[in-house]
N, C-alpha and C positions, 0 to 999 in steps of 0.2 A: 170562412168555413163553407159556405154554400157553394162556392166555385170548386172547393175540394171535394164535396161530396158528388157534384155533378161529373166531376172527372173520374171519380172511382166508380160511379154506376155506369158511366160510359164504356168504362174499361171492362167491367164485369160482363156487359152485354156482348161486347167483342169477344171476350174469352168464351162464353157459352157457345157462341156462333162457330168459333175455332173447333171447340172440344165436339160439338155435334158434327162438323164436316170430317174431322179425323175419325171419330168413332164410326160414322157411316162407311167411310172408305174401309177401314179395317174389316167391318163384317160383311161388306158387298163387294168390294174390289180386291181385297188380298186373297181371298178365296180362289179367285180365278188365277191370280199369280202363282198360286200354288199347285195348279194343275185342274182345278175344278172348272166344268164348263156350265153354261147355262141349263143344260139338259139335267145333268148331274145334281144341280142345285135344286131344280124344280122336281126331281125325282123324289126328294125327301119328303115332299108333301102329297105325293099321289097314292101311296098305300103298298100293299103287297103286288097287286097287279100293276106292273110297268107297262101300261098301254101308250104308245107313242102319242095318240090323239089326246089322251089324258094329260101327258106330260106338256104337250104344246097348250092345252088350255090352262094349265097352271103357269106356264110362262107368260101367256097374254094376261091373265087375272092379276098376277104379281107384277107385271111391268118389266119382267126381266128382258123383254125384246125392245126396251128402250135404254136410251143411253143412260150412264151413271148420273149425269147432271140432271137429267130430266127426273129420274127416281129420287135423287137427293131434294130437288125443288119441290116435288109432290110432297115429301115426307115433312119438310120445312112449312109448307102452306098448312098442311094437316095440323101442325102443332098450333098454328094461329087462327086457322079458319075452319077446321075439322076436314074429314074425307069421307069417301064411300070405299067399300070393300065388297067385292063378289067373292063369296065363299063357295061358289059353285051351284048353291040352290037358291040364294037371295041375295039381295044387295043390302049390305050392313052399312047403317050410318055411324061414323065416328065422330062426335062432337069435339070441338075444340076445348081443351088441348088434346089432341089426338097424337098417341105415340106409335100408332101402328095397330095391325090385327094379328093375333096369334092364329096360324092356321093348324097348330098342332092341337090346341084345345079350343078352337073355334069361340075365342072371347076378345074383347078388346084390351089390349095392353094397359091402356089408362084405367079401365075398371079394375084389373087385376092389382095393379100398383096401388089403386086406392083402397083395396082391400088389406093389403099387406102393409101401407104406410102407418096406420095406427098403432100397429104392433112395435116397429121399428121407433116410431116417435115415443111410445111409452117407455121403452127400453132405454134408448139413448138419452132422453131428456133426465130422467129419473137417476140414471148412472152419472149423468153430468153433475147434476146437483151434489151427488155424493162424494165424486172425486174432487170436485172443487172445495167445498167446504171443510171436507175432513183432511185433504191434501194441503191446503193453505193454512188451516189451523193448526195442524202437527207442525208445520214449517215455521210459523210464528212462534209456537212454544219452544220448538227445539233452539231458534234463534236468540231468544231472550233468556233461555235457560242453559246457555252453552256451556258445554263440560259436564253438566248434572246428569243425573239419572234419567230425566226426563228427555234431555237431548239424545241420550244414548239408546234409551228405549225406542224413541220416534225413528231414528236412523237405522237401527236394527230391523224394526217393523217395515220401514221403507225398503230396505234391502231385500228383505224376504218379499215384499209384493212385487217388485221389479223383477224377481227370479221366477215367480210363479205365473204362468200364463193361464188364460182363461180355460183352456182345454184341460188343465190340470186342476185348478181350482174350483171349477164348476162342477164337475163330478164328485170332488171331494165334498163341497158343500151338500149336494143332494146326498150322498152317501151318509153324511153325519146328521144332517137335520132333517131329511125326509124319510129316509130307510131305518136308519138306527133309533133316532129320537123322536121321530114322528111330530116335530114341532110344525113344519110346513108340509102342505099338500103336495102330491105329485106334479111335476111340472106339465103344464098344459096353458092354453091361452083363454082367458076370460075377459071380455071387454068391460071396462070400468062402467059403462051405463048398464050393464046387465046386474053386476054384482060388485059394488066399489070395494067392499072389505075383502072378498076372495080376491079380486084382481090385486090388491095391494099384498095380500098374503102371498100370492103367486109370484109377485114381481121382486120382492125382497132379494131372494137368492141371485137371480139374474143382475139386478142391479150391483149387488155387492160384487159378484164375480168379475162383471165388467168394470167397476170402478177401483178394485183393489189394486192392481197394477199402476193405473194411471193416478191414483191419490198418493201412492208412494213416490212416482216421479214429480209430481207438484210439491210434495213435501220437501223434496231435496233441493228443488229449485227456489222454492220461497225461502228456505233456510238459507242459501248461499246468496240470494238477493237482499235479504234482511241484513244479514252480516256485513255486506259490503256497504250498504245505504247507512247503518248505524253509525259508521266512523265517518261519514261526510260531514263537511263544515256546516251545511244548512241545518243539520240536527243538532249539533252542539249550539248554533245560534238559536234554535227554537227552545232548547231547554235554558239557555242564558236569559231568554225573555220570561222564563218563568210560567211557560205553558205546561199545563197538565201531562204526565207521562202517557197517557192513554191518547191525548190529541197527538203528542209527538209521535207515538208508533202508529197509529191508524191513519191519520190524516197526512203525516208527511213521510215517515219511513215506508210504510207499506204501499202508499201510492207510487213512491218513485220506484219500488221494487216489483210492480205489477206488470211492467212492460213484456218482459218473457213470458209471464204467465198468461197474460191475454193473448199473445201470439199463439202459442201451443194449444190454448183452449180453444181458439177458433178452428184451428187444424184439426184437433182430436174430436170436437163435437161434429165438424163437418164429415169427418170418416164415419163417425158412429151413426149419423143420420143417414148416410149412404148404405148403410146395412152391417150391423154387427153380426158378421157371419157365424163365429164360433159360439157365441152366447146362444144364438137364435138355434143352432144345432143342437147344443147341449142341452137346453131347456125346452126343446120342442116348441119352438115359438114361430108361427109361420110370418116371419118378417120379410123385408125386401131381400136381405142378404141370403136367407135360406132358400127363398125361391127363386134366386138367381142361379144359385148352385145347382138347383133341379133343371132350371131352363138351360144351363150349359150341358147337363147330361142328356137331354133331350134334343140338343141342336136347335132350340127354339129361337132363331135369331132376332126376330122382333122383340121379344121380351127381353133378351139380353141387351139389345140397343136401346130399349125404353129405360130400364133399370140403370144402365151406365149413364145415360143422359140426366136422370133425376138425381143419381148420386153426385154426379159433377156440378149439378146446380146447387145441391146443398153445400159442397165444399166451396163453391165460388162465393155463395151468398154468406157462408161463415166467414170467410176470408174479408168479404166486403164489410160485415159488420165489426170485425177486427179492426180494419182500415180506419172506421168511424170511431171506434172507441179510443184508438190512439190519440185522437183530437181531444179526447175527454181526459184521458189519464196524463197526457204530456203536451201541454199546451205549445212546445215548440214545434209539433207536427203541423199545426193550423198555420204556421208561418213559411 
């Protein structure tokens, strides 16, 4: 098991390095292949007065006059050891992990992401608990009551949930529970450290909108997995031994049906931590996804690059956790 963990950790580090390399080339090399020049890239940070001397100064400060490999090496070095950036008036120190400097907003990218990350974490982790608990619970109930009204109601709800995207269910929830019925306050962000109960009331609707469709998918997958597992020989053997039905269901049947659930949960959680753009836009939450959209509109390449690397790291980390959980759920993986 230790060898398996070390092997997966090494693969995750290599994958993150490859992602950072590809992402850096996409944002700093591909524009030149599309016709952009060093001067045209630097002119985006000069302002309205396109003075050749000012453009030359930006090229030197940004390192555009250096080779791509030197620029990439400086960026990777900044992640591990920090870096210094000349904003034209002063030398700004960016401590590790340094993800660059936004010359559009004159702020460190790592500082901005640090401000957005708690919002995305609150939304993603809360929604993940909802879609996992309710999705798996409905799936188990539907499988155990196959063909009854419980099964039909659960699968009809799951079908509706899969059919309704976040950008539809989100405004609908706001219209019903905030505008018409005044049950929840207007969407905004409040940190849990400032007012926990207000934060909780503000996050219920975003959690529900984000988790609704995924819970429906988990319910269908759990139902199918449970129905397949309940017909296996080891389930009949467990019942023949006289084990309680609860033990048969949760210790044997559910554990065997969890493999696909663990797989998609890691992927879904990784993508959610990388920025649930639609939910953040609908509920006015200043998270990573929403601010990344803003950075795209402003052509703020350092911010886009930093958000991409952070989102990729979450996805890789989530898949690493899934790989390790396989060894717990299915002992054959350790072999």
